[in-house]
VOPAGU-2260 file (C-alpha; in pm, 1 decimal, decimal comma):
REM VOPAGU-2260
SITE   aa  ch    i         X         Y         Z
SITE  MET   A    0    4862,6    9891,5   17880,1
SITE  GLN   A    1    5198,1   10125,4   17923,5
SITE  ASP   A    2    5057,5   10278,2   17596,0
SITE  SER   A    3    4752,0   10351,5   17689,4
SITE  VAL   A    4    4868,9   10528,6   18024,2
SITE  ARG   A    5    5147,9   10716,7   17874,9
SITE  GLU   A    6    4901,8   10812,5   17611,5
SITE  VAL   A    7    4664,8   10955,5   17882,5
SITE  LEU   A    8    4948,1   11114,0   18070,9
SITE  ALA   A    9    4985,4   11291,1   17746,3
SITE  TYR   A   10    4646,2   11410,8   17733,1
SITE  LEU   A   11    4649,9   11502,5   18030,9
SITE  LYS   A   12    4916,0   11721,1   18071,2
SITE  THR   A   13    4825,6   11907,5   17753,9
SITE  ALA   A   14    4480,0   11976,0   17914,1
SITE  ARG   A   15    4630,2   12114,4   18189,2
SITE  GLU   A   16    4822,9   12349,0   18010,6
SITE  LEU   A   17    4530,4   12412,2   17825,7
SITE  GLU   A   18    4361,4   12450,8   18131,2
SITE  ILE   A   19    4670,6   12678,1   18338,6
SITE  GLY   A   20    4677,3   12920,1   18000,9
SITE  LEU   A   21    4284,9   12957,5   17965,2
SITE  MET   A   22    4266,2   13071,8   18401,9
SITE  LYS   A   23    4565,7   13311,5   18325,9
SITE  LEU   A   24    4458,9   13489,4   18016,0
SITE  ASP   A   25    4086,6   13520,1   18207,8
SITE  LYS   A   26    4249,8   13675,9   18497,0
SITE  LEU   A   27    4455,1   13882,2   18287,7
SITE  GLU   A   28    4141,7   14050,0   18086,9
SITE  LYS   A   29    3929,7   14041,8   18401,3
SITE  HIS   A   30    4197,1   14308,3   18571,8
SITE  SER   A   31    4236,1   14485,0   18287,3
SITE  ASN   A   32    3861,5   14532,7   18196,4
SITE  TRP   A   33    3833,4   14652,2   18604,7
SITE  LYS   A   34    4109,3   14897,1   18546,1
SITE  ILE   A   35    3919,8   15006,8   18228,7
SITE  LEU   A   36    3647,1   15042,2   18401,2
SITE  GLN   A   37    3807,0   15225,0   18694,3
SITE  LEU   A   38    3922,6   15454,3   18430,4
SITE  GLU   A   39    3589,0   15531,9   18311,5
SITE  GLY   A   40    3466,3   15610,3   18604,7
SITE  LYS   A   41    3693,6   15818,7   18740,1
SITE  ALA   A   42    3578,2   16107,2   18963,2
SITE  TYR   A   43    3673,3   16478,0   18882,5
SITE  PRO   A   44    3733,8   16676,5   19186,6
SITE  GLU   A   45    3469,2   16940,8   19216,5
SITE  PHE   A   46    3523,8   17275,4   19195,3
SITE  GLN   A   47    3635,1   17480,4   19501,5
SITE  PRO   A   48    3642,0   17849,3   19489,2
SITE  PRO   A   49    3896,5   18038,1   19619,5
SITE  ASN   A   50    3650,7   18289,0   19794,2
SITE  ALA   A   51    3383,2   18066,0   19935,3
SITE  ARG   A   52    3196,1   18323,8   20129,8
SITE  ILE   A   53    3136,0   18634,8   19939,2
SITE  GLU   A   54    2777,4   18727,2   20084,2
SITE  GLN   A   55    2868,8   18667,2   20425,9
SITE  GLU   A   56    3219,6   18850,9   20420,8
SITE  ARG   A   57    3003,7   19123,0   20243,5
SITE  ALA   A   58    2737,9   19143,0   20533,6
SITE  ASP   A   59    3010,6   19092,8   20824,1
SITE  ALA   A   60    3210,0   19410,4   20666,0
SITE  LYS   A   61    2861,2   19601,2   20665,0
SITE  SER   A   62    2812,9   19515,5   21049,1
SITE  LYS   A   63    3166,4   19575,3   21106,5
SITE  ALA   A   64    3207,0   19914,6   20958,5
SITE  ARG   A   65    2851,2   20008,9   21088,4
SITE  ALA   A   66    2934,3   19896,0   21454,1
SITE  ILE   A   67    3284,6   20108,4   21413,4
SITE  GLY   A   68    3099,7   20406,0   21291,3
SITE  ALA   A   69    2901,6   20401,0   21564,2
SITE  VAL   A   70    3162,1   20385,0   21815,1
SITE  PHE   A   71    3331,8   20714,4   21670,2
SITE  GLY   A   72    3028,2   20915,3   21561,9
SITE  GLY   A   73    2922,9   20813,6   21966,0
SITE  ILE   A   74    3278,3   20965,8   22099,3
SITE  ALA   A   75    3247,3   21265,9   21817,6
SITE  GLY   A   76    2909,8   21348,6   21950,5
SITE  PHE   A   77    3070,6   21324,1   22316,6
SITE  VAL   A   78    3331,4   21564,5   22250,9
SITE  PHE   A   79    3124,7   21778,7   22009,4
SITE  GLU   A   80    2871,0   21815,9   22356,9
SITE  PHE   A   81    3202,9   21836,5   22611,8
SITE  VAL   A   82    3350,9   22146,4   22421,9
SITE  GLU   A   83    3038,6   22328,9   22380,8
SITE  GLU   A   84    2958,7   22283,0   22816,6
SITE  TRP   A   85    3322,5   22397,6   22850,8
SITE  ARG   A   86    3275,4   22718,7   22640,5
SITE  ILE   A   87    2989,7   22775,1   22853,3
SITE  VAL   A   88    3167,9   22753,5   23125,2
SITE  GLU   A   89    3456,1   22988,6   23030,7
SITE  ALA   A   90    3206,6   23207,4   22907,1
SITE  SER   A   91    3023,8   23221,8   23264,7
SITE  GLY   A   92    3319,9   23256,6   23422,1
SITE  SER   A   93    3244,7   23045,2   23716,0
SITE  PRO   A   94    3400,3   22728,4   23708,5
SITE  LEU   A   95    3128,1   22614,8   23909,9
SITE  ALA   A   96    2860,7   22653,3   23634,8
SITE  TRP   A   97    3003,3   22311,7   23540,9
SITE  PHE   A   98    2833,9   22144,7   23835,0
SITE  GLY   A   99    2532,0   22351,8   23812,4
SITE  ASN   A  100    2527,9   22232,4   23441,0
SITE  LEU   A  101    2606,8   21865,9   23511,0
SITE  VAL   A  102    2246,5   21677,5   23475,6
SITE  VAL   A  103    2205,0   21871,9   23169,2
SITE  PHE   A  104    2536,5   21821,1   23005,1
SITE  GLY   A  105    2492,4   21474,2   23108,0
SITE  MET   A  106    2122,2   21455,1   22873,2
SITE  ALA   A  107    2310,5   21647,9   22607,1
SITE  ALA   A  108    2639,8   21472,4   22579,0
SITE  ALA   A  109    2439,5   21149,8   22569,3
SITE  THR   A  110    2170,0   21265,6   22301,4
SITE  CYS   A  111    2466,9   21421,1   22104,0
SITE  ALA   A  112    2658,4   21063,1   22142,4
SITE  ALA   A  113    2363,5   20886,4   22021,3
SITE  ILE   A  114    2289,0   21148,7   21746,4
SITE  GLY   A  115    2689,1   21103,0   21661,9
SITE  ALA   A  116    2643,4   20735,3   21681,1
SITE  GLY   A  117    2367,0   20670,9   21446,9
SITE  ILE   A  118    2507,4   20892,3   21163,3
SITE  GLY   A  119    2843,7   20739,4   21190,9
SITE  ALA   A  120    2693,5   20416,2   21178,1
SITE  LEU   A  121    2496,4   20527,5   20890,6
SITE  ILE   A  122    2766,1   20671,8   20675,6
SITE  SER   A  123    2989,3   20388,0   20751,2
SITE  TRP   A  124    2750,6   20130,3   20678,0
SITE  GLY   A  125    2763,7   20332,1   20313,1
SITE  VAL   A  126    3093,7   20354,4   20294,8
SITE  GLY   A  127    3080,7   19959,0   20391,4
SITE  ALA   A  128    2859,6   19889,7   20175,0
SITE  ILE   A  129    3066,5   20034,9   19907,0
SITE  VAL   A  130    3379,8   19915,5   19984,4
SITE  GLY   A  131    3216,9   19558,5   20009,6
SITE  VAL   A  132    3046,7   19562,3   19702,9
SITE  ILE   A  133    3373,9   19650,8   19534,7
SITE  ARG   A  134    3578,7   19366,8   19747,0
SITE  SER   A  135    3271,7   19111,8   19642,0
SITE  ASN   A  136    3286,2   19197,7   19276,1
SITE  ALA   A  137    3681,0   19169,0   19265,1
SITE  LYS   A  138    3619,9   18803,2   19432,7
SITE  GLU   A  139    3361,7   18708,9   19241,8
SITE  ALA   A  140    3579,9   18800,1   18915,3
SITE  GLU   A  141    3884,7   18605,5   19064,0
SITE  ASN   A  142    3609,8   18305,4   19140,4
SITE  LYS   A  143    3532,0   18305,4   18771,5
SITE  VAL   A  144    3888,5   18350,6   18628,6
SITE  ALA   A  145    3979,9   18005,7   18898,9
SITE  LYS   A  146    3634,3   17831,1   18719,6
SITE  GLU   A  147    3732,4   17877,0   18406,5
SITE  LYS   A  148    4087,5   17747,1   18466,6
SITE  TRP   A  149    3913,8   17475,6   18706,7
SITE  LYS   A  150    3702,3   17376,8   18355,4
SITE  ALA   A  151    3945,0   17385,6   18083,0
SITE  LYS   A  152    4169,6   17132,2   18368,0
SITE  VAL   A  153    3901,2   16875,6   18380,1
SITE  ALA   A  154    3857,5   16908,5   18022,1
SITE  ARG   A  155    4181,3   16791,5   17950,4
SITE  ALA   A  156    4180,7   16567,8   18199,8
SITE  ARG   A  157    3856,4   16384,1   18058,0
SITE  LYS   A  158    3974,6   16422,4   17730,9
SITE  ALA   A  159    4325,1   16267,6   17837,2
SITE  ASP   A  160    4120,9   15945,0   18025,1
SITE  ALA   A  161    3882,1   15907,9   17743,9
SITE  GLU   A  162    4150,3   15862,5   17476,8
SITE  ALA   A  163    4356,1   15654,8   17737,6
SITE  VAL   A  164    4046,6   15434,8   17769,9
SITE  ALA   A  165    3994,0   15392,9   17371,0
SITE  GLU   A  166    4404,5   15307,9   17340,1
SITE  PHE   A  167    4402,6   15031,5   17644,5
SITE  ARG   A  168    4073,3   14887,6   17510,2
SITE  SER   A  169    4241,6   14880,6   17165,9
SITE  SER   A  170    4550,8   14728,2   17345,9
SITE  SER   A  171    4327,2   14441,0   17550,9
SITE  LEU   A  172    4176,3   14300,1   17197,1
SITE  PRO   A  173    4441,2   14054,7   17225,4
SITE  ILE   A  174    4348,6   13906,3   17564,0
SITE  CYS   A  175    3998,2   13874,4   17478,2
SITE  GLU   A  176    4053,4   13719,7   17146,9
SITE  LEU   A  177    4381,1   13494,2   17294,8
SITE  ARG   A  178    4114,1   13358,1   17608,2
SITE  VAL   A  179    3875,7   13242,6   17333,7
SITE  LEU   A  180    4069,5   13100,1   17130,1
SITE  TYR   A  181    4230,2   12917,1   17445,7
SITE  GLU   A  182    3893,7   12813,3   17575,2
SITE  ARG   A  183    3778,4   12681,2   17205,2
SITE  MET   A  184    4101,7   12488,6   17192,5
SITE  LEU   A  185    4009,3   12326,5   17543,3
SITE  ASN   A  186    3681,4   12265,9   17444,6
SITE  GLU   A  187    3802,0   12083,4   17161,4
SITE  HIS   A  188    4045,3   11892,1   17334,0
SITE  TYR   A  189    3811,6   11771,3   17535,3
SITE  SER   A  190    3616,4   11633,3   17274,4
SITE  ASP   A  191    3545,1   11266,6   17194,3
SITE  GLY   A  192    3839,5   11304,8   17428,0
SITE  PRO   A  193    3875,4   11010,7   17754,2
SITE  ILE   A  194    3791,5   11278,5   18016,9
SITE  TYR   A  195    3455,1   11255,0   18148,4
SITE  ARG   A  196    3271,3   11604,9   18173,0
SITE  LYS   A  197    3278,0   11656,4   18557,0
SITE  TYR   A  198    3669,9   11581,1   18540,4
SITE  GLN   A  199    3709,4   11869,4   18297,5
SITE  THR   A  200    3879,7   12134,9   18549,7
SITE  LEU   A  201    4216,7   12239,0   18657,8
SITE  PRO   A  202    4193,2   12047,8   19030,3
SITE  ALA   A  203    4058,1   11755,7   18839,0
SITE  ILE   A  204    4331,3   11679,9   18577,4
SITE  CYS   A  205    4632,1   11753,7   18792,4
SITE  GLN   A  206    4490,2   11473,7   19059,4
SITE  LEU   A  207    4442,3   11227,4   18736,6
SITE  TYR   A  208    4763,4   11324,4   18618,5
SITE  GLU   A  209    4909,9   11280,2   18964,1
SITE  TYR   A  210    4754,5   10935,9   19001,6
SITE  PHE   A  211    4863,6   10805,2   18673,7
SITE  ASP   A  212    5213,5   10911,3   18671,3
SITE  SER   A  213    5244,0   10768,4   19049,2
SITE  GLY   A  214    5140,1   10432,9   18894,8
SITE  ARG   A  215    4878,0   10426,4   19129,6
SITE  PHE   A  216    4625,3   10383,8   18866,1
SITE  ALA   A  217    4605,7   10241,5   18556,1
SITE  LYS   A  218    4267,2   10345,4   18473,7
SITE  LEU   A  219    4066,5   10631,4   18446,6
SITE  ALA   A  220    3731,5   10463,2   18631,0
SITE  ASP   A  221    3923,6   10353,8   18929,1
SITE  ALA   A  222    4131,6   10719,6   18924,0
SITE  TYR   A  223    3773,4   10860,3   18920,5
SITE  ASN   A  224    3643,1   10661,7   19221,1
SITE  GLN   A  225    3935,8   10767,6   19394,6
SITE  TYR   A  226    3914,8   11141,4   19332,4
SITE  GLU   A  227    3495,0   11121,7   19470,3
SITE  LEU   A  228    3616,6   10965,7   19783,9
SITE  GLU   A  229    3930,4   11221,7   19846,8
SITE  VAL   A  230    3681,5   11512,6   19779,2
SITE  ARG   A  231    3423,5   11393,8   20003,2
SITE  LEU   A  232    3648,4   11324,8   20275,8
SITE  ASP   A  233    3798,4   11696,1   20192,6
SITE  ARG   A  234    4140,2   11585,3   20154,1
SITE  LEU   A  235    4104,1   11756,4   19817,7
SITE  ILE   A  236    3988,8   12065,1   19666,2
SITE  ASP   A  237    3786,6   12106,7   19348,6
SITE  ASN   A  238    3759,0   12463,5   19289,6
SITE  SER   A  239    4040,6   12617,3   19148,1
SITE  GLU   A  240    3937,3   12983,9   19277,3
SITE  LYS   A  241    3893,5   12834,1   19610,9
SITE  ALA   A  242    4223,8   12677,0   19611,3
SITE  LEU   A  243    4395,6   12971,7   19511,1
SITE  GLN   A  244    4261,6   13135,5   19843,4
SITE  VAL   A  245    4472,1   12859,2   20074,4
SITE  LEU   A  246    4700,1   12769,8   19840,9
SITE  CYS   A  247    4961,2   12661,9   20132,8
SITE  GLU   A  248    4731,7   12413,3   20225,2
SITE  ILE   A  249    4726,1   12200,2   19939,9
SITE  ARG   A  250    5091,2   12205,8   19899,4
SITE  ASP   A  251    5124,1   11834,5   20010,4
SITE  SER   A  252    4822,1   11685,2   19930,5
SITE  GLN   A  253    4757,2   11857,0   19589,1
SITE  ARG   A  254    5113,5   11928,0   19454,6
SITE  LEU   A  255    5084,9   11963,7   19116,7
SITE  LEU   A  256    4753,2   12192,8   19152,9
SITE  TYR   A  257    4961,2   12401,4   19386,9
SITE  ASP   A  258    5281,9   12459,1   19147,0
SITE  ALA   A  259    5025,0   12506,1   18885,3
SITE  LEU   A  260    4792,0   12799,8   19094,4
SITE  LEU   A  261    5126,9   12932,9   19230,9
SITE  ASP   A  262    5283,4   12956,1   18855,3
SITE  ILE   A  263    4904,6   13150,8   18783,0
SITE  ARG   A  264    4923,7   13374,2   19061,2
SITE  ASP   A  265    5288,6   13456,9   19031,3
SITE  SER   A  266    5269,1   13551,4   18653,2
SITE  ILE   A  267    4951,2   13738,7   18710,1
SITE  ASP   A  268    5038,2   13912,4   18980,3
SITE  SER   A  269    5359,7   14062,6   18855,1
SITE  VAL   A  270    5202,5   14155,1   18525,6
SITE  ASN   A  271    4915,3   14341,5   18681,9
SITE  LYS   A  272    5109,7   14522,1   18900,1
SITE  ASN   A  273    5284,0   14641,2   18580,2
SITE  ILE   A  274    4954,6   14704,7   18464,6
SITE  ASP   A  275    4823,7   14934,5   18732,6
SITE  LYS   A  276    5144,9   15120,8   18693,4
SITE  CYS   A  277    5039,2   15178,6   18325,2
SITE  PHE   A  278    4717,8   15335,1   18406,0
SITE  GLU   A  279    4814,5   15526,0   18693,4
SITE  ALA   A  280    5058,5   15672,7   18409,8
SITE  LEU   A  281    4827,0   15641,5   18179,2
SITE  ASN   A  282    5108,5   15522,5   17969,0
SITE  GLY   A  283    4930,3   15313,8   17694,2
SITE  ILE   A  284    5267,0   15261,0   17486,7
SITE  ALA   A  285    5372,0   15052,7   17811,3
SITE  TYR   A  286    5057,8   14894,2   17892,9
SITE  SER   A  287    5040,2   14739,0   17484,8
SITE  GLN   A  288    5377,9   14654,7   17555,1
SITE  GLU   A  289    5279,5   14405,0   17864,1
SITE  VAL   A  290    5040,1   14250,1   17694,1
SITE  SER   A  291    5222,2   14193,8   17351,2
SITE  SER   A  292    5472,3   14036,2   17580,1
SITE  ILE   A  293    5255,5   13791,9   17750,0
SITE  CYS   A  294    5020,8   13727,3   17476,5
SITE  LEU   A  295    5329,9   13668,7   17225,9
SITE  GLN   A  296    5425,8   13390,3   17498,0
SITE  GLN   A  297    5060,0   13261,1   17547,4
SITE  THR   A  298    5036,4   13243,4   17121,7
SITE  ALA   A  299    5400,1   13039,1   17123,0
SITE  LEU   A  300    5225,8   12813,4   17380,4
SITE  ALA   A  301    4896,9   12758,6   17211,1
SITE  THR   A  302    5064,0   12668,2   16874,8
SITE  THR   A  303    5250,2   12376,9   17078,7
SITE  LEU   A  304    4955,7   12273,8   17203,1
SITE  LEU   A  305    4745,1   12252,7   16905,8
SITE  SER   A  306    5006,8   12030,1   16743,7
SITE  GLN   A  307    4958,6   11813,5   17104,0
SITE  ILE   A  308    4562,7   11812,5   17033,4
SITE  GLY   A  309    4621,1   11710,1   16644,9
SITE  PHE   A  310    4842,6   11433,7   16711,7
SITE  TYR   A  311    4584,8   11292,7   16961,0
SITE  LYS   A  312    4305,0   11332,9   16723,1
SITE  ASN   A  313    4478,5   11229,4   16450,2
SITE  ARG   A  314    4601,9   10887,9   16634,3
SITE  HIS   A  315    4208,9   10812,5   16698,9
SITE  GLU   A  316    4120,3   10948,3   16347,7
SITE  LEU   A  317    3885,2   11237,0   16492,3
SITE  SER   A  318    3857,3   11551,8   16293,8
SITE  LEU   A  319    3985,4   11877,6   16390,6
SITE  PRO   A  320    3956,2   12207,1   16243,7
SITE  PHE   A  321    4343,1   12300,3   16243,0
SITE  HIS   A  322    4315,2   12600,7   15985,0
SITE  MET   A  323    4055,2   12799,6   16204,4
SITE  PHE   A  324    4250,7   12766,9   16509,8
SITE  GLU   A  325    4598,1   12847,4   16290,4
SITE  GLY   A  326    4404,3   13116,8   16081,3
SITE  ALA   A  327    4294,0   13251,6   16472,1
SITE  LEU   A  328    4632,5   13221,1   16589,6
SITE  ILE   A  329    4787,5   13429,3   16281,0
SITE  GLY   A  330    4537,5   13696,7   16317,9
SITE  ILE   A  331    4600,5   13749,7   16671,4
SITE  ASN   A  332    4986,6   13790,9   16621,2
SITE  ALA   A  333    4946,3   14002,1   16349,7
SITE  ARG   A  334    4698,8   14220,9   16565,8
SITE  LEU   A  335    5007,0   14209,7   16835,2
SITE  LEU   A  336    5284,7   14336,2   16531,2
SITE  SER   A  337    5033,3   14614,2   16446,1
SITE  GLN   A  338    5014,9   14781,0   16763,7
SITE  ALA   A  339    5374,9   14737,4   16795,8
SITE  ARG   A  340    5399,0   14925,8   16499,4
SITE  ARG   A  341    5195,5   15211,7   16592,5
SITE  MET   A  342    5362,2   15242,9   16922,3
SITE  LYS   A  343    5662,0   15307,6   16759,8
């Protein structure tokens, strides 16, 4: 009985490590893909011309010139009529002539002021239009130069981002390959194994391990029944993602799962923060180094776990495509080494 319990514990421990590794790689792959998609869908700033109101400014200049011309023209007309009247008064030799011509002067002054205002407004409008055209042409030329610079800047940014996306995708391939490998190894481990399919999850594996390790149970059937009872009574959470959201709540009731998820959260959060910095700086070399570091750790662990799977399979005379998994690990390591050489 003790041999059987030890064997189940070893089996569950291997399954737990595979589940943890798979969850880490899955989260890492999803975060990397999300950052790549963000970079691919990056919005670039719209062109903002330095002179955005050329037509309005041109119209305002004409209106302003016309108003100024009218004012000065009106004043000039009034002054002209005043001078003429003054000359007439002087010629008459009588200052009282001014008062006699007051009504005539007022009408004549108003007429001259109006004519002067009209002529002044027309001349100023024409001059203002010419000046406005010259100024607007200069501003349009300035806008054109600014737009060409903006186009060149955006083109450089798009090119840099496209190159970065290609580099990030290439560097991300080992994560995907390793995640697929862990998934296959886990399926291989579960196939023909003692754990019923329903309990082939990280929360269930961790809880079953606790049951056997504590000596509470020596048979899987009894452990299954207890697990089902505690789940129904809401004493246990049987979903990894849900448990990850309420991690502190399971610290006492599901200690092994708590430790596993805490390890996943802390390690992945740390890696993802470094990945975010790489994407912000478009630093493909740093990203490749970050990916290589975690992938090399996981390939080393996968090699150990593969030998443990093989040990269990051999003991029960079950077949294992060992060379297929070994070849996949060699291929991933080769890709990581190739990336390292390319980044030097």
